C-alpha positions in Angstrom: 98.0 -34.8 -42.7 95.9 -35.6 -45.8 94.1 -32.3 -45.6 97.4 -30.4 -45.2 98.7 -32.0 -48.3 95.6 -31.3 -50.3 95.4 -27.8 -49.1 97.6 -26.7 -52.0 94.6 -27.4 -54.3 92.2 -25.4 -52.1 94.8 -22.6 -51.6 95.1 -22.1 -55.4 91.3 -22.5 -56.1 91.9 -25.7 -58.1 89.4 -27.8 -56.0 87.2 -27.6 -53.0 88.6 -29.6 -50.1 86.4 -30.3 -47.1 87.5 -32.1 -43.9 84.8 -33.7 -41.7 85.8 -34.7 -38.2 84.3 -34.9 -34.8 85.6 -34.0 -31.3 83.4 -36.9 -30.0 85.6 -39.5 -31.7 88.7 -40.4 -29.7 92.1 -40.0 -31.3 94.4 -43.0 -31.1 97.3 -40.5 -30.9 100.0 -42.9 -29.7 102.1 -43.0 -33.0 104.7 -40.6 -31.7 107.9 -41.9 -33.3 108.7 -41.2 -37.0 111.3 -42.2 -39.5 113.5 -40.0 -41.8 111.1 -39.9 -44.8 108.7 -38.0 -42.6 111.0 -35.0 -42.9 110.3 -35.0 -46.6 106.5 -34.9 -46.0 106.8 -31.8 -43.8 109.1 -30.1 -46.3 106.7 -30.9 -49.2 103.8 -29.2 -47.5 105.8 -26.2 -46.3 106.1 -26.9 -42.6 108.9 -25.1 -40.7 110.8 -27.7 -38.7 111.7 -25.7 -35.7 108.3 -24.1 -35.4 106.5 -27.5 -35.7 108.8 -29.2 -33.1 108.3 -26.4 -30.6 104.5 -26.6 -31.0 104.4 -30.4 -30.5 107.1 -30.8 -27.9 109.2 -32.7 -30.4 112.6 -34.3 -30.0 115.0 -35.8 -32.5 115.4 -39.5 -33.2 118.5 -41.2 -34.4 117.2 -44.8 -34.4 115.7 -47.5 -32.2 117.3 -49.4 -29.3 116.1 -53.0 -29.1 116.4 -54.7 -25.7 115.8 -58.4 -25.0 114.8 -59.3 -28.5 117.5 -61.8 -29.6 117.6 -63.1 -26.1 117.1 -61.7 -22.6 119.9 -59.3 -21.6 120.8 -58.5 -25.2 120.7 -55.0 -26.7 121.3 -53.6 -30.2 120.7 -50.3 -32.1 119.0 -49.9 -35.4 120.3 -46.6 -36.8 118.9 -44.3 -39.5 122.2 -43.6 -41.2 124.5 -46.0 -43.0 127.4 -48.0 -41.6 130.4 -46.2 -43.1 130.1 -45.8 -46.8 130.6 -47.8 -50.0 134.2 -48.2 -51.0 134.7 -48.9 -54.7 131.2 -50.1 -54.9 131.5 -52.6 -52.0 128.9 -52.1 -49.2 130.7 -51.2 -45.9 129.1 -54.0 -43.9 130.7 -56.5 -46.3 134.1 -54.8 -45.7 133.5 -55.0 -41.9 132.7 -58.7 -42.2 135.9 -59.3 -44.1 138.0 -57.5 -41.4 136.1 -59.2 -38.6 136.9 -62.7 -40.1 140.6 -61.7 -40.0 140.4 -60.9 -36.3 139.6 -57.1 -36.3 137.7 -56.6 -32.9 136.0 -53.3 -33.7 132.2 -53.5 -33.4 130.2 -52.4 -36.4 128.5 -49.5 -34.5 131.8 -47.6 -34.3 131.3 -46.9 -38.0 127.9 -45.2 -37.6 127.5 -41.6 -36.5 123.9 -42.0 -35.4 124.6 -45.0 -33.1 127.6 -43.3 -31.4 125.7 -40.0 -31.0 122.7 -41.9 -29.5 125.0 -43.7 -27.0 126.3 -40.4 -25.7 122.9 -38.6 -25.8 124.1 -36.1 -28.4 122.6 -34.6 -31.5 123.2 -32.0 -34.2 121.9 -31.2 -37.7 125.0 -31.4 -39.9 125.4 -29.4 -43.0 124.5 -31.2 -46.2 127.1 -29.1 -48.0 129.8 -29.9 -45.5 133.2 -30.8 -46.9 133.5 -33.6 -44.4 134.0 -37.1 -45.7 130.9 -38.2 -43.8 127.3 -37.8 -45.0 124.9 -35.6 -43.0 123.3 -37.0 -39.9 120.1 -38.9 -40.6 117.3 -38.3 -38.2 113.5 -38.3 -37.6 111.3 -37.0 -34.8 109.4 -37.9 -31.7 106.2 -35.9 -31.7 103.0 -35.5 -29.7 100.7 -36.9 -32.4 97.6 -35.1 -31.1 99.4 -31.8 -31.0 100.8 -32.4 -34.5 97.2 -33.0 -35.7 96.1 -29.7 -34.1 99.1 -27.9 -35.7 98.1 -29.3 -39.2 94.5 -28.3 -38.6 95.5 -24.6 -38.3 97.9 -25.1 -41.2 95.2 -26.6 -43.4 92.4 -24.1 -42.6 94.8 -21.2 -43.2 95.2 -22.5 -46.7 91.6 -22.9 -47.6 90.5 -26.3 -46.3 87.0 -26.1 -45.0 86.6 -28.0 -41.7 83.2 -29.3 -40.6 82.6 -30.6 -37.1 80.2 -33.5 -37.2 79.6 -37.3 -37.0 78.9 -39.2 -40.2 75.6 -41.1 -39.8 75.0 -42.4 -43.3 76.7 -42.9 -46.7 74.9 -42.6 -50.0 76.1 -44.7 -52.9 75.3 -44.3 -56.6 72.9 -47.1 -57.7 74.7 -47.6 -61.0 78.4 -47.1 -60.3 78.5 -47.9 -56.6 80.6 -44.7 -56.1 80.1 -42.7 -52.9 78.0 -39.7 -53.7 77.6 -38.0 -50.3 77.8 -38.5 -46.5 75.0 -37.4 -44.1 76.0 -36.0 -40.7 74.2 -36.5 -37.4 73.0 -32.9 -37.5 71.3 -33.5 -40.8 73.9 -31.9 -43.1 74.6 -33.7 -46.4 78.1 -33.3 -47.9 78.4 -34.2 -51.5 81.7 -34.9 -53.2 83.3 -36.3 -56.3 86.2 -38.0 -54.5 86.4 -39.2 -50.8 89.4 -40.0 -48.7 88.7 -42.3 -45.7 90.7 -41.3 -42.7 88.2 -42.8 -40.2 90.6 -45.1 -38.5 90.0 -48.8 -37.8 86.3 -48.5 -38.5 86.9 -47.8 -42.2 83.6 -45.9 -42.4 83.6 -45.6 -46.2 86.2 -48.2 -47.5 84.7 -51.0 -45.4 81.3 -50.2 -43.9 80.0 -48.6 -47.1 82.0 -50.4 -49.8 82.5 -53.8 -48.1 86.1 -53.9 -49.4 87.3 -56.8 -47.2 90.4 -57.3 -45.0 93.5 -59.5 -45.3 94.5 -60.7 -41.8 98.3 -61.1 -41.0 97.9 -62.1 -37.4 99.5 -65.5 -38.1 102.8 -63.6 -38.8 102.4 -60.6 -36.5 100.4 -62.0 -33.6 100.3 -59.0 -31.3 96.7 -57.6 -31.3 96.5 -55.2 -28.4 98.4 -52.4 -26.8 98.2 -50.4 -23.5 99.3 -46.8 -23.9 100.1 -44.3 -21.2 102.0 -41.0 -20.8 104.4 -40.5 -18.0 106.7 -37.8 -16.6 110.0 -37.1 -18.3 112.5 -38.1 -15.6 115.5 -36.3 -17.2 116.9 -35.1 -20.4 115.2 -36.7 -23.4 117.2 -39.3 -25.2 117.6 -39.0 -29.0 116.2 -42.4 -29.8 113.2 -44.7 -29.2 113.6 -47.8 -27.0 111.8 -51.1 -27.7 112.0 -53.6 -24.9 110.7 -57.2 -25.5 108.6 -58.8 -22.8 107.1 -62.3 -22.4 104.3 -61.8 -25.0 105.2 -58.6 -26.8 107.2 -55.4 -26.3 107.2 -52.0 -24.7 107.8 -48.7 -26.4 109.5 -45.6 -24.8 109.2 -42.4 -26.8 110.9 -39.3 -25.3 109.3 -35.9 -25.9 110.5 -32.6 -24.4 107.8 -32.5 -21.7 106.9 -36.2 -21.2 107.4 -39.8 -22.2 105.1 -41.8 -24.4 104.9 -45.4 -23.3 103.0 -48.5 -24.4 103.0 -52.3 -24.2 102.1 -54.1 -27.4 101.1 -57.7 -26.6 99.3 -60.8 -27.9 96.0 -61.5 -26.1 96.3 -65.2 -26.8 99.3 -65.5 -24.5 98.8 -62.7 -22.0 95.7 -61.1 -20.2 95.0 -57.4 -20.4 95.6 -57.0 -16.7 99.0 -58.8 -16.8 100.1 -56.6 -19.8 99.1 -53.5 -17.9 101.0 -54.5 -14.8 104.1 -55.1 -16.9 103.8 -51.7 -18.5 103.2 -49.7 -15.2 106.0 -51.6 -13.5 108.5 -50.7 -16.2 107.9 -46.9 -16.6 110.8 -44.5 -16.0 108.5 -41.8 -14.7 105.1 -41.5 -12.9 102.1 -42.0 -15.2 100.2 -38.7 -15.9 97.0 -40.1 -17.5 94.9 -43.2 -17.2 96.2 -46.0 -19.5 94.2 -46.7 -22.6 93.7 -50.2 -24.2 93.8 -50.4 -28.0 92.7 -53.4 -30.0 93.8 -54.1 -33.6 94.2 -56.7 -36.2 97.4 -56.6 -38.3 96.8 -56.7 -42.0 95.3 -54.5 -44.7 92.2 -53.8 -46.8 92.0 -56.0 -49.9 91.8 -52.7 -51.8 93.3 -49.4 -50.5 91.6 -47.6 -53.3 88.1 -48.8 -54.1 85.9 -46.9 -56.7 86.1 -43.2 -55.7 87.4 -43.8 -52.1 91.0 -44.0 -51.0 91.7 -45.2 -47.4 94.6 -43.6 -45.6 96.0 -44.4 -42.2 94.4 -47.0 -40.0 91.4 -47.3 -42.3 93.8 -48.8 -44.9 95.3 -51.4 -42.6 97.7 -51.6 -39.7 101.1 -53.1 -38.9 102.2 -52.7 -35.3 104.4 -49.7 -34.3 107.6 -51.7 -33.9 109.6 -49.8 -36.5 107.5 -46.5 -36.5 106.0 -47.2 -39.9 102.4 -46.2 -39.3 102.9 -42.4 -39.9 105.2 -43.3 -42.7 102.5 -45.3 -44.5 100.2 -42.3 -44.1 102.5 -39.9 -45.9 103.6 -42.3 -48.6 99.9 -43.0 -49.4 99.3 -39.3 -49.6 102.4 -38.9 -51.9 101.1 -41.6 -54.2 97.6 -40.2 -54.3 98.8 -36.7 -55.0 100.7 -37.9 -58.1 97.9 -40.1 -59.4 95.0 -37.8 -58.5 93.1 -36.0 -61.3 90.0 -33.8 -61.5 88.8 -35.6 -64.6 87.2 -38.5 -62.7 88.4 -41.9 -61.7 89.6 -44.6 -64.1 90.5 -48.2 -63.2 94.2 -47.6 -64.0 94.5 -45.2 -61.2 93.0 -47.6 -58.7 95.1 -50.5 -60.0 98.4 -48.8 -59.8 97.7 -47.3 -56.4 96.7 -50.7 -55.0 99.6 -52.5 -56.5 102.2 -50.0 -55.1 100.5 -49.8 -51.7 100.4 -53.6 -51.3 104.0 -54.0 -52.3 105.0 -51.4 -49.6 102.9 -53.1 -47.0 104.5 -56.5 -47.8 108.1 -55.2 -47.6 107.4 -53.6 -44.2 105.6 -56.7 -43.0 108.7 -58.9 -43.8 111.0 -56.6 -41.9 108.7 -56.6 -38.8 108.4 -60.4 -38.9 112.2 -60.7 -38.9 112.3 -59.2 -35.3 110.0 -61.8 -33.9 111.2 -64.9 -35.9 115.0 -64.4 -35.6 115.3 -65.0 -31.9 116.8 -67.5 -29.5 114.1 -66.7 -26.9 112.3 -69.8 -25.6 111.1 -68.5 -22.2 107.4 -68.2 -23.2 104.8 -69.8 -25.4 104.7 -66.5 -27.4 108.3 -66.6 -28.3 108.2 -70.3 -29.0 105.4 -69.6 -31.5 107.3 -66.7 -33.1 110.6 -68.5 -33.4 109.1 -71.6 -35.1 106.4 -70.0 -37.3 106.4 -70.2 -41.1 107.4 -66.9 -42.6 106.8 -65.5 -46.1 109.2 -66.8 -48.8 110.3 -63.3 -49.6 111.7 -63.0 -46.0 113.3 -66.5 -46.1 115.1 -65.6 -49.3 116.6 -62.4 -47.6 117.7 -64.3 -44.5 119.3 -67.2 -46.5 121.3 -64.8 -48.7 122.6 -63.0 -45.7 123.5 -66.2 -44.0 125.5 -67.2 -47.1 127.8 -64.2 -47.3 126.1 -61.1 -45.9 124.4 -60.1 -49.2 121.4 -57.8 -48.9 119.5 -56.8 -52.0 117.3 -53.7 -51.7 114.6 -54.2 -54.2 113.5 -51.1 -56.1 112.3 -48.4 -53.7 111.7 -50.6 -50.6 111.7 -48.6 -47.4 114.4 -50.3 -45.3 118.0 -50.0 -46.5 120.8 -52.5 -46.4 122.0 -50.9 -43.1 118.5 -51.5 -41.6 118.5 -55.2 -42.6 122.1 -55.7 -41.5 121.5 -54.0 -38.1 118.4 -56.1 -37.3 119.8 -59.4 -38.7 123.1 -59.1 -36.8 121.3 -57.7 -33.7 118.9 -60.7 -33.7 121.7 -63.2 -34.0 121.9 -64.0 -37.7 125.5 -64.3 -38.7 126.8 -64.6 -42.3 129.0 -67.6 -43.0 131.3 -65.5 -45.2 131.5 -62.1 -47.0 131.6 -60.9 -50.6 134.7 -61.9 -52.6 134.8 -58.2 -53.8 136.3 -57.3 -50.4 139.4 -59.4 -51.1 139.8 -57.8 -54.5 140.4 -54.3 -52.9 143.8 -53.0 -51.9 143.9 -54.3 -48.3 146.5 -51.8 -46.9 144.7 -48.8 -48.4 141.4 -50.2 -47.2 142.6 -50.7 -43.6 143.8 -47.1 -43.5 140.5 -45.7 -44.9 138.3 -47.5 -42.4 140.5 -46.3 -39.6 140.3 -42.7 -40.8 136.5 -43.3 -41.1 136.3 -44.3 -37.4 138.3 -41.3 -36.3 136.1 -38.9 -38.3 132.9 -40.3 -36.8 134.4 -40.0 -33.3 135.4 -36.5 -34.0 132.0 -35.4 -35.3 130.2 -37.0 -32.3 132.7 -35.5 -29.8 131.9 -32.0 -30.9 128.1 -32.5 -31.1 126.1 -30.7 -28.3 123.9 -32.7 -25.9 120.5 -33.5 -27.3 118.8 -31.4 -24.6 121.0 -28.4 -25.3 120.3 -28.6 -29.0 116.6 -28.7 -28.4 116.7 -25.7 -26.0 118.4 -23.6 -28.6 116.6 -24.8 -31.8 113.0 -25.6 -30.8 112.2 -25.2 -27.1 108.7 -26.7 -26.5 105.9 -24.3 -25.9 104.4 -26.7 -23.4 107.7 -27.1 -21.6 108.1 -23.3 -21.4 
């Protein structure tokens, strides 16, 4: 992904861009679910959506279904689009709370296109210029991450990126500045550079092994530290959403591609053995496994500096927060976006490093709080793991958000934080946090007019979803997978 973005410099002859990678190093390749901003990354680098999805066996994603999180037997949906729309500056979830308090029985999901479409297995790309009173459908993708990497390799090389096959054996640092000057490969090649981007995964070959940057451990808030991953047969038409099912000491993901399912069990090794976690995964697959399961080990947290001297870490080398809300690939492309804007050919100055680190840390912390919410706001007491999560201390920034919502449903989205008010409302309500009241602004609106408008909104959403094609039909017409064909 980074090479594809930087290929615009190579393509125009602005700078030499070299990518070093090795076929001998395994690819984690399980991050198959994305979120809507990922569409912007592909558009930025010039990737054709239908062509890419066909190449990677991709499907569309309208949100995430959470099963057994608040308590066993419960289920809720975190959609990508908004609930309704603001009316005279009042957020729709506040209006819904007001009507709910007065006895209106309609559930909140009826006012969200993405949730309703997901329930019926439907999907369509709606026109952004449509005269409808509803915004366009918000969506992301499920992709085969390995095939996406292969797709971007061809894309990058066609635009001037030089790829070198090889294993990095040694790193040379400048004795005065401490900057990385070159890397030496196992075959004896030495590759010099002015600026290095570390995409070496958990090892952090440059950022950690060479520069000793340090790591901040968040395991006390996000205790899961291992995951089994396995692919399985696609038993039927692919669903247009990801499913996350909570188990005794973690959770299981289900990611539908056109030609197969991606599955995994994220768990905490303190409360569950590897063998028990694997049994749970294999006993809860919807199709027969097609490869041997792989065990991944990780520590949630981040490097103490994302940018250190003339090295920027991107992806797993910068840190990791578990894949619960599909944020890993998102953090890759937002890091790339920040780097592209700050990058210069005139050398590295401390101001670049400082602003990049400050913005990256803020983004990590906001996402961290949202993930912690899923674990902490639960009534589950059926295992030691859930007892720990339910009673653990959480960051003050999260406590503040929860207490405001409990008061009267207020959600403040700070600056450019990733998750919207709809996301916070969906998860808080889904996890059992109920507001005591609602904004007084609701009562200041014309109630008769308001009642009519939200009823029309409900009808419009049902109308749009009714006329959507089935997800599988849309895929067959728009981007039939090469592998499936």
